[in-house]
Backbone as a chain_set.jsonl record, in Angstrom:
{"seq": "MFNLKRDNKKYFSSIVVAIVFMGLFLFSSCKEDVFPKPASYLRLDYPVATYANFENECPFTFEMNSEAVIKGEKDCGFTITYPKMKATIYLTYKPVNNDINALLRDAQKLTYEHVIKADDILEQPFLNSSKKVYGMFYQVDGNAATNSQFYATDSTKHFVTGSVYFYAKPNFDSIMPAASYIKNDMQRLMETLKWK", "coords": {"N": [[24.093, -10.129, 95.929], [20.979, -11.322, 94.848], [17.985, -9.665, 95.856], [15.618, -11.17, 97.506], [13.261, -10.433, 98.761], [12.577, -8.027, 97.601], [12.219, -8.814, 94.889], [10.104, -10.638, 95.131], [8.056, -8.911, 95.873], [7.738, -7.343, 93.551], [6.96, -9.361, 91.822], [4.517, -10.292, 92.964], [3.017, -7.9, 92.85], [2.784, -7.522, 90.096], [1.245, -9.738, 89.469], [-1.126, -9.136, 90.835], [-1.936, -6.836, 89.446], [-2.387, -7.988, 86.926], [-4.482, -9.74, 87.539], [-6.47, -7.894, 88.279], [-6.87, -6.506, 85.822], [-7.735, -8.665, 84.251], [-10.087, -9.342, 85.585], [-11.582, -6.972, 85.205], [-11.834, -7.121, 82.412], [-13.346, -9.494, 82.141], [-15.72, -8.815, 83.521], [-16.615, -6.666, 81.981], [-17.212, -7.88, 79.593], [-19.459, -9.37, 80.016], [-22.158, -9.004, 78.893], [-25.542, -8.929, 77.69], [-26.4, -10.406, 74.545], [-26.929, -8.363, 71.726], [-29.689, -8.035, 69.712], [-31.181, -7.224, 66.585], [-34.321, -5.526, 66.502], [-37.389, -6.861, 65.303], [-39.26, -5.626, 62.457], [-42.148, -3.709, 63.114], [-45.637, -2.819, 63.458], [-47.897, -0.17, 64.122], [-50.565, -0.577, 66.415], [-53.837, -0.182, 65.527], [-56.887, 1.125, 66.461], [-60.245, 1.523, 65.655], [-63.234, 3.566, 65.736], [-66.489, 2.217, 66.579], [-68.527, 1.553, 63.842], [-71.035, 3.749, 62.673], [-73.932, 4.105, 60.753], [-75.395, 6.037, 58.117], [-78.09, 6.975, 55.999], [-77.57, 7.749, 52.596], [-78.609, 9.986, 50.158], [-79.342, 11.519, 47.074], [-79.847, 13.298, 43.993], [-79.208, 11.229, 42.291], [-79.806, 7.951, 40.76], [-79.883, 6.021, 42.817], [-79.623, 4.885, 46.25], [-77.845, 4.544, 49.369], [-76.305, 3.233, 52.376], [-73.834, 4.733, 54.401], [-70.75, 5.021, 56.27], [-70.77, 7.197, 59.002], [-68.463, 8.491, 59.771], [-67.019, 8.912, 57.502], [-66.264, 11.016, 54.649], [-68.148, 12.259, 52.067], [-68.047, 13.022, 48.6], [-69.433, 14.358, 45.745], [-68.995, 13.415, 42.37], [-68.695, 13.675, 38.777], [-71.45, 12.525, 36.762], [-72.938, 10.946, 38.641], [-70.984, 9.685, 40.168], [-68.936, 8.991, 43.042], [-66.677, 9.957, 45.68], [-65.688, 8.531, 48.617], [-64.224, 9.419, 51.42], [-61.834, 8.511, 53.898], [-60.325, 10.181, 56.136], [-58.68, 9.714, 58.46], [-57.646, 7.223, 57.995], [-56.389, 7.426, 55.623], [-57.577, 6.684, 53.15], [-59.704, 5.988, 50.326], [-62.885, 5.342, 48.979], [-63.936, 4.686, 45.786], [-66.736, 5.28, 43.927], [-68.544, 4.417, 41.071], [-70.975, 5.136, 38.672], [-72.915, 3.777, 36.057], [-75.257, 3.917, 33.463], [-77.201, 1.191, 32.21], [-77.213, 0.272, 28.934], [-78.236, -1.803, 27.11], [-75.773, -3.078, 27.281], [-74.815, -4.778, 29.254], [-73.175, -7.046, 29.446], [-70.661, -6.112, 28.583], [-70.156, -4.203, 30.576], [-70.015, -5.853, 32.859], [-67.806, -7.424, 32.138], [-65.782, -5.452, 32.069], [-65.735, -4.668, 34.781], [-64.927, -7.034, 36.047], [-62.471, -7.406, 34.822], [-61.048, -5.202, 35.804], [-60.741, -5.955, 38.486], [-59.198, -8.323, 38.274], [-56.847, -7.399, 37.23], [-55.183, -6.963, 39.299], [-54.051, -9.33, 39.974], [-51.383, -9.931, 39.714], [-49.95, -8.86, 41.9], [-51.495, -9.801, 43.959], [-52.17, -12.171, 46.572], [-54.344, -13.779, 46.781], [-57.673, -13.877, 45.489], [-60.803, -13.459, 46.601], [-64.07, -14.28, 45.784], [-67.311, -13.14, 46.41], [-70.492, -13.76, 45.813], [-73.4, -11.665, 45.463], [-76.816, -11.317, 46.15], [-79.904, -9.888, 46.065], [-82.978, -10.273, 45.714], [-85.428, -9.002, 46.303], [-84.866, -6.255, 46.266], [-83.806, -6.089, 43.796], [-81.009, -6.176, 43.369], [-77.992, -7.256, 42.273], [-74.811, -8.745, 42.345], [-71.196, -8.785, 42.799], [-68.754, -9.231, 45.264], [-65.391, -8.541, 45.845], [-62.582, -9.649, 47.555], [-59.332, -8.799, 47.878], [-56.398, -10.243, 48.626], [-53.132, -9.612, 49.856], [-50.35, -7.607, 48.607], [-51.663, -5.782, 46.881], [-52.894, -2.961, 44.943], [-55.523, -2.29, 45.564], [-57.766, -3.486, 48.046], [-60.378, -4.27, 48.295], [-63.217, -4.66, 46.234], [-66.228, -4.107, 44.338], [-69.131, -4.86, 42.352], [-72.434, -3.894, 41.425], [-75.715, -4.402, 40.196], [-78.904, -3.983, 38.521], [-79.284, -5.303, 36.31], [-80.688, -4.337, 34.103], [-81.02, -1.497, 34.037], [-79.24, -0.088, 35.793], [-75.828, 0.236, 36.948], [-73.291, -0.13, 39.237], [-70.008, 0.383, 40.441], [-67.437, -0.185, 42.863], [-64.421, 0.588, 44.588], [-61.633, 0.428, 46.816], [-58.895, 2.478, 47.73], [-55.715, 3.023, 49.18], [-53.7, 5.683, 50.428], [-50.908, 4.984, 50.494], [-47.886, 3.046, 50.364], [-48.481, -0.158, 49.045], [-48.774, -2.466, 51.498], [-49.857, -5.078, 52.897], [-49.85, -6.072, 55.516], [-49.45, -3.822, 57.145], [-51.625, -2.142, 56.618], [-53.791, -3.661, 57.205], [-55.716, -3.548, 59.47], [-57.171, -1.153, 58.868], [-57.995, -1.744, 56.26], [-59.681, -3.917, 56.696], [-61.694, -2.714, 58.227], [-62.759, -0.827, 56.395], [-63.552, -2.567, 54.405], [-65.754, -3.81, 55.59], [-67.465, -1.594, 55.646], [-67.809, -1.199, 52.895], [-69.136, -3.545, 52.193], [-71.493, -3.143, 53.624], [-72.454, -0.881, 52.3], [-72.966, -1.995, 49.773], [-74.874, -3.923, 50.433], [-77.003, -2.347, 51.284], [-77.761, -0.943, 49.105], [-80.093, 0.657, 47.017], [-82.288, 0.963, 44.28], [-83.77, 3.743, 42.59]], "CA": [[23.326, -10.946, 95.044], [19.591, -10.912, 94.621], [17.179, -9.368, 97.021], [14.41, -11.97, 97.297], [12.086, -9.727, 99.233], [12.222, -7.045, 96.604], [11.749, -9.518, 93.691], [8.783, -11.189, 95.44], [7.094, -7.812, 95.858], [7.482, -7.025, 92.145], [6.236, -10.496, 91.242], [3.141, -10.259, 93.468], [2.314, -6.711, 92.357], [2.432, -7.746, 88.685], [0.147, -10.714, 89.468], [-2.314, -8.413, 91.271], [-2.319, -5.98, 88.318], [-2.911, -8.888, 85.887], [-5.791, -10.229, 88.008], [-7.407, -6.768, 88.198], [-7.2, -6.312, 84.406], [-8.523, -9.817, 83.807], [-11.413, -9.186, 86.18], [-12.268, -5.905, 84.467], [-12.153, -7.641, 81.087], [-14.439, -10.464, 82.257], [-16.966, -8.129, 83.888], [-17.094, -5.817, 80.888], [-17.681, -8.711, 78.474], [-20.651, -10.121, 80.416], [-23.37, -8.297, 78.5], [-26.449, -9.719, 76.86], [-26.228, -10.191, 73.117], [-27.857, -7.397, 71.169], [-30.307, -8.491, 68.472], [-32.058, -6.185, 66.016], [-35.745, -5.756, 66.724], [-38.105, -7.039, 64.029], [-40.148, -4.521, 62.066], [-43.481, -3.849, 63.694], [-46.584, -1.806, 63.036], [-48.742, 0.375, 65.17], [-51.898, -1.152, 66.549], [-54.812, 0.867, 65.277], [-58.266, 0.811, 66.816], [-61.158, 2.486, 65.06], [-64.52, 3.594, 66.44], [-67.554, 1.369, 66.051], [-69.147, 2.265, 62.722], [-72.457, 4.102, 62.664], [-74.263, 4.319, 59.348], [-76.48, 6.967, 57.788], [-78.546, 6.826, 54.621], [-77.166, 8.819, 51.681], [-79.512, 10.101, 49.014], [-79.361, 12.782, 46.332], [-80.623, 13.161, 42.756], [-78.777, 10.046, 41.541], [-80.847, 6.914, 40.758], [-79.668, 4.991, 43.834], [-79.302, 5.324, 47.616], [-77.073, 3.554, 50.121], [-75.867, 3.648, 53.7], [-72.381, 4.896, 54.508], [-70.199, 5.309, 57.59], [-70.884, 8.626, 59.324], [-67.105, 9.024, 59.941], [-66.452, 9.166, 56.179], [-66.641, 12.255, 53.978], [-68.534, 11.943, 50.69], [-67.966, 14.129, 47.654], [-70.003, 13.99, 44.461], [-68.208, 13.613, 41.16], [-69.582, 13.775, 37.616], [-72.252, 11.368, 36.35], [-73.318, 10.16, 39.827], [-69.846, 9.009, 40.789], [-68.649, 9.557, 44.36], [-65.515, 9.545, 46.457], [-65.966, 8.459, 50.054], [-62.874, 9.518, 51.979], [-61.576, 8.22, 55.31], [-59.096, 10.943, 56.378], [-57.819, 9.123, 59.492], [-57.045, 5.994, 57.474], [-55.771, 7.758, 54.343], [-58.174, 5.781, 52.168], [-60.866, 6.497, 49.604], [-63.7, 4.436, 48.173], [-64.382, 5.319, 44.545], [-67.974, 4.715, 43.382], [-68.826, 4.826, 39.698], [-72.299, 4.726, 38.191], [-73.123, 3.776, 34.611], [-76.553, 3.36, 33.069], [-77.109, 0.021, 31.337], [-77.841, 0.521, 27.635], [-78.056, -3.065, 26.383], [-74.35, -3.429, 27.289], [-74.523, -5.351, 30.576], [-72.035, -7.974, 29.342], [-69.436, -5.309, 28.514], [-69.953, -3.613, 31.907], [-69.559, -6.943, 33.734], [-66.449, -7.788, 31.725], [-64.88, -4.382, 32.519], [-65.622, -4.72, 36.246], [-64.128, -8.212, 36.389], [-61.107, -7.153, 34.333], [-60.436, -4.277, 36.758], [-60.345, -6.721, 39.669], [-58.163, -9.317, 37.998], [-55.581, -6.742, 36.904], [-54.368, -6.976, 40.522], [-53.639, -10.704, 40.248], [-49.915, -9.99, 39.744], [-49.502, -8.575, 43.27], [-52.403, -10.409, 44.943], [-51.954, -13.547, 47.011], [-55.594, -14.5, 46.566], [-58.846, -13.049, 45.247], [-62.0, -14.173, 47.027], [-65.304, -13.767, 45.198], [-68.506, -13.379, 47.208], [-71.673, -13.307, 45.071], [-74.423, -10.959, 46.233], [-78.124, -11.435, 45.512], [-81.029, -9.385, 46.835], [-84.06, -10.283, 44.724], [-86.496, -8.053, 46.645], [-84.444, -4.915, 45.845], [-83.24, -6.254, 42.453], [-79.589, -5.836, 43.404], [-77.188, -8.451, 42.052], [-73.433, -8.326, 42.14], [-70.063, -9.584, 43.275], [-67.814, -8.526, 46.141], [-64.062, -9.139, 45.73], [-61.581, -9.343, 48.58], [-58.027, -9.026, 47.278], [-55.398, -10.406, 49.681], [-51.755, -9.392, 49.419], [-49.895, -6.227, 48.463], [-52.267, -5.173, 45.7], [-53.244, -1.549, 45.124], [-56.834, -2.228, 46.189], [-58.034, -4.693, 48.821], [-61.791, -4.624, 48.176], [-63.931, -4.105, 45.086], [-67.513, -4.745, 44.09], [-70.052, -4.28, 41.382], [-73.842, -4.202, 41.701], [-76.562, -4.027, 39.077], [-80.235, -4.598, 38.426], [-79.083, -5.97, 35.019], [-81.438, -3.703, 33.012], [-80.904, -0.037, 33.995], [-78.225, 0.526, 36.647], [-74.592, -0.504, 37.201], [-72.422, 0.609, 40.166], [-68.771, -0.286, 40.865], [-66.757, 0.462, 43.983], [-63.112, 0.05, 44.958], [-60.956, 1.23, 47.842], [-57.458, 2.686, 47.546], [-55.03, 3.664, 50.301], [-52.636, 6.581, 50.019], [-49.692, 4.461, 51.109], [-47.316, 1.932, 49.614], [-49.225, -1.366, 49.405], [-48.173, -3.435, 52.413], [-51.104, -5.548, 53.485], [-49.725, -6.231, 56.966], [-49.544, -2.547, 57.852], [-52.937, -1.507, 56.446], [-54.84, -4.659, 57.404], [-56.847, -3.105, 60.299], [-57.974, -0.178, 58.129], [-58.603, -2.435, 55.116], [-60.784, -4.722, 57.216], [-62.736, -1.764, 58.64], [-63.391, -0.271, 55.2], [-64.214, -3.682, 53.712], [-67.077, -3.939, 56.21], [-68.272, -0.464, 55.173], [-68.169, -1.437, 51.493], [-70.17, -4.582, 52.167], [-72.721, -2.508, 54.091], [-72.901, -0.036, 51.203], [-73.518, -2.875, 48.738], [-76.091, -4.593, 50.959], [-78.095, -1.373, 51.482], [-77.988, -0.251, 47.843], [-81.472, 0.606, 46.504], [-82.503, 1.728, 43.049], [-84.942, 4.627, 42.636]], "C": [[21.925, -10.404, 94.854], [18.909, -10.614, 95.936], [15.821, -10.036, 96.809], [13.158, -11.234, 97.75], [11.616, -8.719, 98.191], [11.656, -7.711, 95.343], [10.354, -10.117, 93.923], [7.72, -10.098, 95.409], [6.739, -7.433, 94.421], [6.622, -8.114, 91.496], [4.765, -10.471, 91.683], [2.372, -9.039, 92.959], [1.941, -6.875, 90.883], [1.31, -8.775, 88.562], [-1.156, -10.014, 89.849], [-2.831, -7.529, 90.122], [-2.953, -6.841, 87.211], [-4.297, -9.395, 86.279], [-6.835, -9.116, 87.912], [-7.815, -6.53, 86.742], [-8.053, -7.455, 83.848], [-9.951, -9.743, 84.347], [-12.219, -8.11, 85.469], [-12.696, -6.391, 83.078], [-13.344, -8.604, 81.147], [-15.76, -9.791, 82.6], [-17.504, -7.271, 82.749], [-17.621, -6.634, 79.715], [-18.936, -9.507, 78.816], [-21.914, -9.321, 80.142], [-24.251, -9.256, 77.711], [-26.181, -9.409, 75.394], [-27.307, -9.235, 72.617], [-28.356, -7.928, 69.827], [-31.153, -7.37, 67.904], [-33.52, -6.543, 66.236], [-36.435, -5.94, 65.373], [-38.999, -5.83, 63.742], [-41.527, -4.763, 62.655], [-44.344, -2.685, 63.237], [-47.426, -1.383, 64.229], [-50.065, -0.366, 65.244], [-52.903, -0.015, 66.439], [-56.194, 0.365, 65.64], [-59.153, 1.92, 66.267], [-62.489, 2.456, 65.781], [-65.519, 2.637, 65.791], [-68.303, 2.177, 64.996], [-70.621, 2.53, 62.978], [-72.773, 4.53, 61.239], [-75.445, 5.265, 59.202], [-76.832, 6.776, 56.316], [-78.081, 8.026, 53.795], [-78.09, 8.801, 50.473], [-79.351, 11.472, 48.4], [-80.129, 12.545, 45.035], [-80.23, 11.948, 41.919], [-79.802, 8.917, 41.692], [-80.624, 5.772, 41.753], [-79.382, 5.641, 45.183], [-78.518, 4.211, 48.29], [-76.774, 4.103, 51.501], [-74.345, 3.721, 53.706], [-71.999, 5.239, 55.945], [-70.254, 6.812, 57.845], [-69.52, 9.275, 59.572], [-66.486, 9.434, 58.605], [-66.996, 10.467, 55.601], [-66.935, 11.923, 52.52], [-68.49, 13.197, 49.837], [-68.489, 13.627, 46.314], [-69.065, 14.309, 43.317], [-69.189, 13.692, 39.993], [-70.306, 12.454, 37.369], [-72.563, 10.406, 37.497], [-72.205, 9.25, 40.33], [-69.538, 9.71, 42.107], [-67.278, 9.114, 44.843], [-65.921, 9.611, 47.921], [-64.612, 8.346, 50.74], [-62.872, 9.222, 53.47], [-60.26, 8.922, 55.67], [-58.152, 10.308, 57.396], [-57.081, 7.893, 58.979], [-56.319, 6.216, 56.152], [-56.252, 6.813, 53.249], [-59.395, 6.437, 51.531], [-61.56, 5.355, 48.874], [-64.162, 5.237, 46.96], [-65.61, 4.572, 44.036], [-68.198, 5.283, 41.993], [-70.193, 4.294, 39.303], [-72.324, 4.799, 36.663], [-74.517, 3.243, 34.327], [-76.334, 2.179, 32.122], [-77.893, 0.33, 30.067], [-77.622, -0.701, 26.742], [-76.587, -3.482, 26.295], [-73.92, -4.044, 28.628], [-73.318, -6.287, 30.526], [-70.711, -7.222, 29.297], [-69.132, -4.687, 29.875], [-69.448, -4.664, 32.9], [-68.116, -7.324, 33.418], [-65.435, -6.751, 32.209], [-64.668, -4.417, 34.03], [-64.762, -5.9, 36.681], [-62.679, -8.027, 35.96], [-60.363, -6.243, 35.302], [-59.945, -5.014, 38.004], [-59.155, -7.622, 39.372], [-56.885, -8.715, 37.435], [-54.632, -6.754, 38.107], [-53.81, -8.357, 40.837], [-52.11, -10.838, 40.331], [-49.398, -9.811, 41.17], [-50.333, -9.302, 44.332], [-51.968, -11.819, 45.298], [-53.181, -14.4, 46.708], [-56.704, -13.492, 46.296], [-60.069, -13.886, 45.575], [-63.232, -13.496, 46.439], [-66.472, -14.134, 46.1], [-69.708, -12.859, 46.42], [-72.682, -12.646, 45.998], [-75.726, -11.002, 45.451], [-79.191, -10.936, 46.477], [-82.197, -9.216, 45.861], [-85.134, -9.251, 45.026], [-86.152, -6.627, 46.212], [-83.875, -4.915, 44.423], [-81.798, -5.746, 42.387], [-78.808, -7.142, 43.322], [-75.753, -7.996, 41.821], [-72.423, -9.294, 42.68], [-69.177, -8.685, 44.129], [-66.486, -9.27, 46.07], [-63.197, -8.685, 46.897], [-60.233, -9.758, 48.016], [-57.002, -9.08, 48.407], [-53.999, -10.239, 49.094], [-51.474, -7.911, 49.246], [-50.407, -5.585, 47.178], [-52.656, -3.731, 46.0], [-54.597, -1.375, 45.798], [-57.105, -3.551, 46.903], [-59.475, -5.152, 48.726], [-62.39, -3.921, 46.971], [-65.286, -4.777, 44.994], [-68.161, -4.143, 42.865], [-71.449, -4.729, 41.755], [-74.673, -3.673, 40.547], [-77.967, -4.58, 39.258], [-80.343, -5.344, 37.099], [-79.884, -5.363, 33.865], [-81.212, -2.2, 32.902], [-79.659, 0.523, 34.682], [-77.021, -0.393, 36.844], [-73.671, 0.367, 38.052], [-71.193, -0.237, 40.473], [-68.163, 0.506, 42.01], [-65.42, -0.202, 44.243], [-62.456, 0.999, 45.949], [-59.469, 1.296, 47.522], [-56.915, 3.426, 48.755], [-53.923, 4.546, 49.755], [-51.355, 6.197, 50.753], [-49.163, 3.36, 50.214], [-48.047, 0.665, 50.023], [-48.395, -2.321, 50.259], [-49.326, -3.938, 53.265], [-51.018, -5.684, 54.999], [-49.938, -4.914, 57.705], [-50.926, -1.904, 57.73], [-54.096, -2.454, 56.742], [-55.977, -4.191, 58.314], [-57.753, -2.114, 59.566], [-58.676, -0.837, 56.951], [-59.794, -3.271, 55.558], [-61.972, -3.838, 57.598], [-63.497, -1.25, 57.417], [-64.083, -1.36, 54.388], [-65.621, -3.893, 54.274], [-68.003, -2.809, 55.768], [-68.713, -0.665, 53.727], [-69.244, -2.514, 51.378], [-71.509, -4.006, 52.614], [-73.308, -1.625, 52.987], [-73.587, -0.892, 50.129], [-74.835, -3.508, 49.192], [-77.262, -3.637, 51.102], [-78.402, -0.587, 50.214], [-79.432, -0.453, 47.372], [-81.546, 1.452, 45.244], [-83.745, 2.598, 43.213], [-85.833, 4.332, 41.455]], "O": [[21.712, -9.199, 94.72], [19.2, -11.211, 96.973], [14.985, -9.55, 96.047], [12.094, -11.412, 97.157], [10.42, -8.578, 97.935], [10.686, -7.202, 94.78], [9.517, -10.106, 93.02], [6.599, -10.341, 94.963], [5.567, -7.224, 94.108], [5.697, -7.834, 90.735], [3.87, -10.617, 90.851], [1.182, -9.148, 92.667], [0.881, -6.409, 90.466], [0.502, -8.69, 87.637], [-2.192, -10.278, 89.238], [-4.035, -7.487, 89.865], [-3.96, -6.443, 86.626], [-5.189, -9.471, 85.434], [-7.969, -9.37, 87.505], [-9.002, -6.367, 86.462], [-8.978, -7.228, 83.068], [-10.907, -10.05, 83.634], [-13.395, -8.306, 85.164], [-13.804, -6.097, 82.63], [-14.241, -8.538, 80.307], [-16.801, -10.143, 82.046], [-18.718, -7.162, 82.573], [-18.407, -6.122, 78.918], [-19.43, -10.254, 77.971], [-22.658, -8.997, 81.068], [-23.785, -10.246, 77.147], [-25.787, -8.297, 75.043], [-28.459, -9.303, 73.046], [-27.57, -8.229, 68.929], [-31.785, -6.633, 68.661], [-33.906, -7.71, 66.165], [-36.103, -5.253, 64.407], [-39.43, -5.117, 64.649], [-42.008, -5.896, 62.688], [-43.847, -1.694, 62.701], [-47.629, -2.127, 65.189], [-50.621, -0.741, 64.211], [-52.826, 0.979, 67.161], [-56.622, -0.694, 65.18], [-58.844, 3.104, 66.4], [-62.849, 1.441, 66.377], [-65.403, 2.296, 64.614], [-68.667, 3.331, 65.223], [-71.356, 1.656, 63.438], [-71.987, 5.228, 60.597], [-76.357, 5.296, 60.029], [-75.971, 6.455, 55.496], [-78.183, 9.171, 54.234], [-78.324, 7.763, 49.854], [-79.236, 12.471, 49.11], [-80.987, 11.664, 44.99], [-80.883, 11.675, 40.912], [-80.582, 8.918, 42.644], [-81.129, 4.668, 41.545], [-78.955, 6.794, 45.254], [-78.527, 3.069, 47.831], [-76.966, 5.29, 51.766], [-73.661, 2.892, 53.106], [-72.832, 5.692, 56.73], [-69.834, 7.605, 57.003], [-69.429, 10.503, 59.581], [-65.535, 10.215, 58.576], [-68.049, 10.953, 56.011], [-66.085, 11.374, 51.817], [-68.844, 14.288, 50.285], [-68.043, 12.596, 45.811], [-68.418, 15.356, 43.304], [-70.398, 13.769, 40.211], [-69.808, 11.39, 37.736], [-72.462, 9.19, 37.335], [-72.468, 8.168, 40.857], [-69.845, 10.891, 42.27], [-66.782, 8.05, 44.473], [-66.434, 10.625, 48.394], [-63.94, 7.317, 50.655], [-63.776, 9.621, 54.205], [-59.191, 8.329, 55.527], [-56.936, 10.358, 57.213], [-56.006, 7.56, 59.477], [-55.7, 5.294, 55.621], [-55.455, 6.222, 52.521], [-60.028, 7.317, 52.114], [-60.919, 4.517, 48.24], [-64.71, 6.33, 47.097], [-65.54, 3.377, 43.747], [-68.056, 6.486, 41.771], [-70.524, 3.139, 39.571], [-71.823, 5.75, 36.061], [-74.917, 2.224, 34.891], [-75.392, 2.176, 31.33], [-79.089, 0.615, 30.118], [-76.907, -0.631, 25.742], [-76.193, -4.162, 25.348], [-72.789, -3.846, 29.072], [-72.522, -6.318, 31.465], [-69.736, -7.654, 29.912], [-67.973, -4.647, 30.287], [-68.548, -4.385, 33.692], [-67.305, -7.523, 34.323], [-64.363, -7.107, 32.697], [-63.55, -4.218, 34.507], [-63.951, -5.767, 37.597], [-61.762, -8.45, 36.665], [-59.189, -6.472, 35.596], [-58.861, -4.729, 38.513], [-58.204, -7.669, 40.152], [-55.926, -9.444, 37.184], [-53.423, -6.577, 37.952], [-53.16, -8.537, 41.867], [-51.608, -11.771, 40.958], [-48.502, -10.538, 41.599], [-49.91, -9.402, 45.483], [-51.468, -12.566, 44.457], [-53.068, -15.59, 46.416], [-56.676, -12.378, 46.819], [-60.344, -14.89, 44.919], [-63.414, -12.286, 46.579], [-66.616, -15.286, 46.507], [-69.926, -11.649, 46.361], [-72.806, -13.015, 47.166], [-75.747, -10.755, 44.245], [-79.366, -11.484, 47.565], [-82.377, -8.154, 45.264], [-85.703, -8.674, 44.1], [-87.043, -5.867, 45.832], [-83.503, -3.863, 43.904], [-81.421, -4.999, 41.485], [-78.938, -8.017, 44.178], [-75.516, -6.976, 41.175], [-72.724, -10.449, 42.978], [-68.89, -7.542, 43.772], [-66.451, -10.492, 46.216], [-63.094, -7.493, 47.187], [-60.015, -10.931, 47.713], [-56.763, -8.073, 49.073], [-53.726, -10.674, 47.975], [-52.254, -7.064, 49.681], [-49.652, -4.917, 46.472], [-52.739, -3.327, 47.16], [-54.798, -0.407, 46.532], [-56.716, -4.614, 46.417], [-59.776, -6.303, 49.042], [-62.116, -2.748, 46.715], [-65.478, -5.88, 45.506], [-67.79, -3.063, 42.404], [-71.637, -5.802, 42.328], [-74.371, -2.619, 39.986], [-78.196, -5.508, 40.034], [-81.375, -5.946, 36.801], [-79.766, -5.841, 32.736], [-81.21, -1.664, 31.793], [-79.081, 1.501, 34.209], [-77.153, -1.615, 36.901], [-73.308, 1.471, 37.646], [-71.311, -1.434, 40.735], [-68.352, 1.718, 42.112], [-65.298, -1.422, 44.132], [-62.689, 2.207, 45.926], [-58.863, 0.311, 47.102], [-57.556, 4.332, 49.289], [-53.285, 4.217, 48.755], [-50.798, 6.979, 51.525], [-49.9, 2.804, 49.4], [-48.226, 0.419, 51.216], [-47.425, -2.91, 49.781], [-49.72, -3.295, 54.238], [-52.002, -5.44, 55.697], [-50.543, -4.897, 58.777], [-51.357, -1.196, 58.639], [-55.257, -2.091, 56.55], [-57.136, -4.417, 57.965], [-58.976, -2.227, 59.64], [-59.833, -0.524, 56.669], [-60.808, -3.323, 54.862], [-63.121, -4.182, 57.322], [-64.728, -1.239, 57.404], [-65.1, -1.096, 53.748], [-66.567, -4.127, 53.521], [-69.192, -3.035, 55.541], [-69.847, -0.345, 53.368], [-70.157, -2.402, 50.559], [-72.549, -4.343, 52.046], [-74.519, -1.625, 52.767], [-74.662, -0.543, 49.643], [-75.787, -3.608, 48.418], [-78.412, -4.071, 51.045], [-79.215, 0.336, 50.241], [-79.932, -1.577, 47.332], [-80.941, 2.52, 45.159], [-84.678, 2.209, 43.916], [-86.878, 4.962, 41.297]]}, "num_chains": 1, "name": "protein.A"}
């Protein structure tokens, strides 16, 4: 008939094999869930700004960051480059020839062309009666092409505009530290502007 000892051995060995496989399956499935990491940006720290006076034959002077590189363009226009931040401030000078309203309109139009991509545009009026410098500083929040712009004038002879552009796809979160740093430099430039 049947050999019970032999059948019990087969039965127990198949149970042991099943338990071993089940144990391996349970131990291999006890891993932490894997989640994708959110996009992040590098933390950038910049040196404390030191300023130096800039003067040449143009009818105005100003202070600029000593880390920046300035290059003269035609008609007293300048590019102030920040190589480490991949950004440039563009300064434009125009003499006022009884066309102050047109110059103001053009400067304001340039700023508000970014309203499509901007989340907000903050206007900060500037007034320095002792130096006869009057103007407006614009902070453009959001993924606009420029984050800071200004114009300054004495309203009779001189008109200067400035705007900063980054050589990167506009993503305000990623360029915010550099944009904030350069915004402070632009405000300093505007505040120290003097007419000759």
